[in-house]
C-alpha positions, 0 to 999 in steps of 0.5 A: 783493118776490115773497113779499109779492105771494104773501101778497097773492095768498093774501088775494085768493084767500080773499076770496070765501070770507070774503064767502060765510061772513061772519056764518055759524056754524062749529063746530070740534071738536078733541082727540086728540094735537094737545092734546099740542102747545102749538104745534099747538093754539096755531096752531088758536086763532090760526086761530079768532081769524082767523075771528072777525076776518074776520066768521065766528062760530066755536064751539069744542068741545074734548076733553082725553083725555090730560090726563084720563088723566094726572090719573087716573094721578096720583090713582091711578085706574085707567082702564077702557074698555068698547067703546072708551069710558071708563067714568066712575065718581064719582071719574073724573067729578070728575077729568074736570070739573076737567081740562076746566072748570078747566084745559084750557078756560081755557087755550084761552080765554087763547090766543085772547085772546093773539091779540087775539080775544075768547073766553069759556069755557062749561061744557057742563053749564050748557047741555047736558042728557043721558040716561045712555048704556047699551048691549047686548053683542051677544055676551052680550046683557048691558047695558053701563054706562059710568057717568056717560057721557051722550047729548045730548038738549038744548042751550040755545043762547041762551048761545052765541048771546049770545056770538056776537052780541057777537063772542065765541068760545064755547069749550065743554067736552063735559060735560052734566047729567042729569035726576038732577042728576049731571054726565056726560061726553060724547064730544066728537064727539057734543057738537060735532055736537049743538051744531052741529045745535042752532045750525043751523051752516053748517059742522061741522069735526072736527080729527083726527090724520089728513088726512081719509078715505083709501081706503087708510089707509096711503096719504095720496095716496088722500084722498077730498076730497069725499063725498055722503051717497049714497056713505057706505053703500057705503064702510062696507060696503067697510070704507073707513069703519071703526074710529075714523073710523066714529063721526065720519063717522056724526056728520057724516052726522047733522049734514048730514041735520039741515041743516048744509051741509057737515061736514069732517074735516081734519088738525090737525097741518098748519099752518093746516089750518083756514084752508086748508080754509075759505078755499081752493078746493082744501081739505085734508081730506074734506068731506061734503055732501048 
């Protein structure tokens, strides 16, 4: 009987959070190593179905990096990266589109439906407009070109909102269309941030391979559970925010500055970490607030 009482206690603890967030939009982005674990991403999709069931309005943005790399290898297309970003030539963008739109996306939609949630896929290029991303090498001052990689400049939110009004979970691929009519690959973190800002979402959640922001990357007990915008620059200067965490934190900062109340980084490998972060007072990751 005690275990049933504990389950009831967990539900009552979640009640005020469910009441607080009912009707609110939450954008959830995930990818990385969790995409290699069917059990792992199935748990995430179960959490998403639960969120929709209790009245939240989740929006999913997903990547598919390793699946894309495997498909490229099978097609004898050599990967090429510049400053950590995949160079996307004409052959690569065809592979990216096939994997994201026609393999990963419908599979994730199907898992939500298995949990009796309503979900529909949205191809990013149908709602996202981009400009070609270019950069400058700080050492040589030469222009850097990543091919068909785009930077978001517009999101048509009406198709997303139409699904949300019908209690359907939109599952979106990080692809966009340029003014030249070409398809462009988008960093999934950037796509999720742009979508969250365009929707005026209540929360933006990044599911990652780490517990959150750690003061010491080797010590999980140094997790920083909450951060204010005013603290970010000092942590960057001290090197606490660095490497792959830096673009995520910068995206979160931009989202909060645009009006999103909270942005979160949580560990995708922890069972039901999404629900624990949203529906408990302690939470499990790092949140950034204004």
